[in-house]
C-alpha positions in Angstrom: 11.6 169.0 -111.7 13.1 172.5 -112.0 11.9 174.5 -115.1 15.4 174.4 -116.7 15.6 170.6 -116.3 12.2 170.2 -117.9 13.1 172.5 -120.8 16.4 170.7 -121.4 14.5 167.4 -121.6 12.0 169.0 -123.9 14.6 170.4 -126.3 16.6 167.1 -126.3 13.4 165.2 -127.1 12.7 167.6 -129.9 16.0 166.6 -131.5 15.3 162.9 -130.9 11.9 163.1 -132.4 13.4 164.6 -135.6 16.0 161.8 -135.5 13.2 159.2 -135.3 11.5 160.9 -138.3 14.5 159.9 -140.5 13.8 156.3 -139.7 10.2 156.6 -140.7 11.2 158.2 -144.0 13.9 155.6 -144.6 11.4 152.8 -143.9 8.7 154.3 -146.2 11.2 155.1 -149.0 14.2 152.7 -149.2 15.5 154.7 -152.2 16.2 157.9 -150.1 19.9 159.0 -150.1 21.2 157.4 -146.9 24.5 159.3 -147.0 22.8 162.7 -146.9 20.4 161.5 -144.2 23.3 160.2 -142.0 25.1 163.5 -142.4 22.0 165.3 -141.0 21.8 162.8 -138.1 25.5 163.4 -137.4 24.8 167.1 -137.3 22.0 166.5 -134.8 24.3 164.4 -132.6 26.9 167.2 -132.6 24.3 169.7 -131.6 23.2 167.6 -128.7 26.8 167.2 -127.5 27.7 170.9 -127.9 24.6 172.1 -126.0 24.7 169.4 -123.3 21.2 168.2 -124.4 22.6 164.7 -124.8 22.5 164.2 -121.1 18.7 164.6 -121.2 18.0 161.6 -123.4 17.0 158.3 -121.9 19.3 155.3 -122.2 17.1 153.8 -125.0 17.0 157.1 -126.8 20.8 157.4 -126.7 21.2 153.8 -128.1 18.7 154.4 -130.9 20.1 157.8 -131.8 23.6 156.3 -132.4 22.4 153.6 -134.8 23.1 154.1 -138.5 20.1 155.4 -140.4 17.7 152.7 -141.6 18.8 150.3 -138.8 15.9 150.7 -136.4 13.4 147.9 -136.0 9.9 148.8 -137.0 8.7 148.3 -133.4 11.2 151.0 -132.4 9.9 153.4 -135.1 6.3 152.9 -134.0 7.1 153.2 -130.3 9.2 156.4 -130.7 6.5 158.0 -132.8 4.5 158.4 -129.6 7.3 160.6 -128.2 5.5 163.5 -129.8 2.8 163.2 -127.1 5.5 163.3 -124.5 6.7 166.5 -126.0 3.2 167.9 -126.1 2.9 167.5 -122.4 6.4 169.0 -121.6 5.6 172.0 -123.8 2.3 172.4 -122.0 3.9 172.1 -118.6 6.4 174.8 -119.6 3.5 177.0 -120.9 5.1 177.0 -124.3 1.6 176.1 -125.7 -1.9 177.0 -124.7 -4.7 174.4 -124.8 -3.6 170.9 -125.7 -4.5 169.1 -128.9 -7.5 166.8 -128.4 -6.7 163.7 -126.4 -8.0 161.4 -129.1 -6.0 163.0 -131.9 -2.4 162.3 -132.8 -0.3 165.4 -132.4 2.2 166.8 -134.9 5.2 169.2 -134.6 3.0 172.0 -135.9 0.6 171.6 -133.0 3.3 172.8 -130.5 5.5 175.0 -132.7 8.3 172.6 -132.4 10.4 174.1 -135.2 10.1 177.6 -133.7 11.2 176.3 -130.3 14.2 174.5 -131.8 15.2 177.7 -133.5 15.3 179.4 -130.1 17.7 176.7 -129.0 19.2 176.7 -125.6 18.0 180.2 -124.9 14.5 178.8 -124.4 15.8 176.9 -121.4 17.3 179.9 -119.6 13.9 181.7 -119.4 11.8 178.6 -118.8 9.0 178.6 -116.2 6.6 175.9 -115.2 2.8 176.3 -114.9 1.6 176.6 -111.2 1.8 173.4 -109.3 -2.0 173.1 -108.7 -2.5 173.3 -112.5 0.0 170.5 -113.1 -1.7 168.4 -110.4 -5.2 169.0 -112.0 -3.8 167.8 -115.3 -2.3 164.8 -113.7 -5.7 163.9 -112.1 -7.4 164.5 -115.5 -5.0 162.1 -117.3 -5.4 159.5 -114.6 -9.2 159.7 -115.0 -8.9 159.5 -118.8 -6.9 156.3 -118.6 -9.4 154.8 -116.1 -12.3 155.8 -118.3 -10.8 154.1 -121.3 -10.1 151.0 -119.4 -13.7 150.7 -118.2 -15.7 152.1 -121.1 -19.1 150.9 -119.9 -18.9 152.0 -116.3 -16.9 154.6 -114.5 -18.1 156.7 -111.5 -15.6 159.5 -112.1 -17.2 160.6 -115.4 -18.8 163.8 -114.0 -15.4 165.1 -112.7 -13.7 164.0 -116.0 -16.2 165.6 -118.3 -16.2 168.9 -116.3 -12.4 169.2 -116.5 -12.0 168.2 -120.1 -11.9 171.5 -121.9 -8.5 173.1 -122.0 -6.9 169.8 -121.0 -7.3 168.3 -124.5 -10.6 166.7 -123.8 -13.0 169.1 -125.5 -16.6 169.7 -124.5 -18.3 166.7 -122.9 -20.7 164.6 -125.0 -23.7 163.3 -123.0 -21.7 163.9 -119.9 -18.8 161.7 -121.1 -15.3 162.2 -122.5 -15.6 162.8 -126.3 -13.7 160.8 -128.8 -14.3 162.1 -132.3 -17.5 163.7 -131.1 -18.8 160.5 -129.5 -18.9 159.5 -125.9 -16.3 156.9 -124.9 -18.9 154.2 -124.5 -19.8 154.5 -128.2 -16.2 154.8 -129.5 -14.6 151.9 -131.4 -12.1 149.7 -129.6 -9.3 151.0 -131.9 -10.1 154.6 -131.1 -10.1 153.9 -127.4 -6.8 152.0 -127.7 -5.1 154.9 -129.7 -6.4 157.4 -127.3 -5.1 155.4 -124.4 -1.6 155.4 -126.0 -1.7 159.2 -126.3 -2.9 159.6 -122.7 -0.3 157.2 -121.4 2.6 159.1 -123.1 1.3 162.5 -121.9 0.7 161.1 -118.4 4.2 159.6 -118.2 5.8 162.9 -119.2 3.8 164.9 -116.6 4.6 162.4 -113.8 8.3 162.9 -114.6 7.8 166.7 -114.4 6.1 166.2 -111.0 9.0 164.1 -109.7 7.3 160.8 -109.7 9.6 157.8 -110.1 9.1 157.3 -113.8 11.2 155.2 -116.2 11.1 157.2 -119.4 11.8 154.0 -121.4 8.9 152.0 -119.9 5.2 152.3 -120.3 3.4 154.7 -118.0 2.7 153.3 -114.5 -0.6 151.7 -114.0 -3.5 153.8 -112.6 
C-alpha cells in the first residue's frame, strides 16, 4: 500500500476504535447518558465523512459505527477491542512509533500516542512515509514465527531465529533462547497467556499483511501460517 493509503486507514481506525470504546463504556455502565454519547458518535461520523476517512473503514466497521450507542453485541465489543493491535502495527509501519509494545501485553492508546495523532488530523497523512520494505518484511517474518511458536509450544525449530529477532519487534530479550511471555519462555507460559498473545499477534500480522498488499479481509481472522 502507498504511505498515504496506510495513514488514511490508520486515522480512520483511530476514530473507529474510539467509537467502539463508547460501546464498552455503555456496557459497563448502563446508567451513562446515552444522548450525550450518541451526540459524540454523530460528531465522529461527521468527521469521518468530511475528511474522507469513512472510505477506509471495512464493511463491518461501517455497519457497527452506524448502530445506535448500546446496540452492539458483546461479541462485537470484544472483537473490536483487538483493533488497537491493528492500529499499533499500522503506526509502526508508518514510523509513527518506535519499538512496539510487548507482544504478550495488551496495547492502549497511550502506547502509540493515538490522541496526539488524531489531533494532527488529516495533515498526518500528507507527510506519511512507510518504513523500508526489508524492515516490513522482517517484521512479517517475525510475526509469522510468533504465531507458529504459539501453536506448537513444545517444539518449534525456528526458535533461534525468532528469539534473535525479538527485541524491537515487541518480543523483548529472549528467555532461555525462547520468546518471552511475562518473563517466561513460551513452553512455560499458561494456555491463556499463549491464547491472548496469539490474538495480539494475529491482529498485528493481519494489519501488516494488508500494508504489504497481501489479499487480506480486514473483517476476517488473520490468514493461517
